[in-house]
C-alpha positions as CSV (number, residue, x, y, z in Angstrom):
1,E,3.7,-14.1,15.2
2,A,0.2,-13.6,13.7
3,V,1.4,-14.6,10.2
4,E,3.2,-17.7,11.5
5,S,0.0,-18.7,13.3
6,I,-2.0,-18.5,10.1
7,K,0.6,-20.4,8.2
8,S,0.7,-23.2,10.7
9,E,-3.1,-23.6,10.5
10,M,-2.9,-23.9,6.7
11,K,-0.3,-26.6,6.6
12,E,0.3,-27.7,2.9
13,E,-1.0,-24.4,1.5
14,A,1.3,-22.3,3.6
15,E,4.3,-22.8,1.4
16,E,2.7,-21.1,-1.5
17,L,0.8,-18.5,0.5
18,P,1.5,-15.0,-0.9
19,I,2.4,-12.5,1.8
20,I,1.9,-9.0,0.4
21,L,3.4,-6.0,2.1
22,L,1.6,-2.8,1.1
23,T,4.3,-0.2,0.7
24,P,5.1,2.9,-1.3
25,Q,8.2,1.1,-2.6
26,G,6.3,-1.8,-4.1
27,R,5.3,-2.5,-7.7
28,L,2.4,-0.4,-8.8
29,F,-0.9,-2.2,-8.4
30,S,-2.8,-2.7,-11.7
31,Q,-5.5,-4.9,-13.1
32,S,-3.0,-7.4,-14.3
33,I,-1.6,-7.7,-10.7
34,A,-5.2,-8.1,-9.4
35,Q,-5.7,-10.9,-11.9
36,E,-2.4,-12.5,-10.9
37,L,-3.4,-12.3,-7.2
38,S,-6.9,-13.7,-7.9
39,R,-5.4,-17.0,-8.9
40,N,-4.5,-17.6,-5.2
41,K,-7.0,-19.3,-2.8
42,H,-5.7,-17.1,0.1
43,L,-3.6,-14.0,0.5
44,I,-2.1,-12.3,3.5
45,L,-2.0,-8.5,3.3
46,I,0.3,-6.7,5.7
47,C,-0.1,-2.9,6.1
48,G,1.7,-0.5,8.3
49,R,0.5,2.6,10.0
50,Y,2.3,6.0,9.9
51,E,5.9,4.9,9.8
52,G,5.3,1.5,8.3
53,V,6.4,-1.9,9.6
54,D,9.7,-3.3,10.8
55,E,12.3,-3.8,8.0
56,R,12.6,-7.5,9.0
57,V,9.0,-8.0,7.7
58,R,10.2,-6.8,4.2
59,E,13.4,-8.8,4.4
60,H,12.2,-12.1,5.8
61,L,8.4,-12.5,5.6
62,A,6.9,-10.7,2.6
63,T,6.9,-12.5,-0.7
64,D,5.8,-9.4,-2.6
65,E,5.4,-5.6,-2.2
66,I,2.6,-3.6,-3.8
67,S,1.9,0.1,-3.9
68,I,-1.4,1.6,-5.0
69,G,0.1,4.9,-6.1
70,D,2.5,7.8,-5.6
71,Y,0.9,9.6,-2.7
72,V,1.0,9.5,1.1
73,L,-1.7,7.8,3.2
74,G,-1.8,7.5,7.0
75,G,-1.6,3.8,6.8
76,G,-2.0,0.8,4.5
77,E,-5.6,0.0,5.4
78,L,-7.0,1.8,2.5
79,A,-4.5,0.2,0.1
80,A,-5.5,-3.2,1.5
81,M,-9.2,-2.4,0.8
82,V,-8.3,-1.4,-2.8
83,V,-6.5,-4.7,-3.3
84,V,-9.3,-6.8,-1.7
85,D,-12.0,-5.0,-3.8
86,A,-10.1,-5.5,-7.1
87,V,-9.1,-9.1,-6.4
């Protein structure tokens, strides 16, 4: 619901709006991915807590999945901060 609200406010830009799910299964974050993401005017980062997010988010909402490494964190907030800082 929150993502749909943001997309409706952005109108034309919403079609191309990257929705990034931060997950251990995603592609490994790197400088080249940071540069790729920096080309976007806006990003939506979705991060789960403990057991993650509903599978429907992965299947129907996220346009990409990113991981910051092969280790366990309590949630995706730190991963989101890494992405924001690098981008």
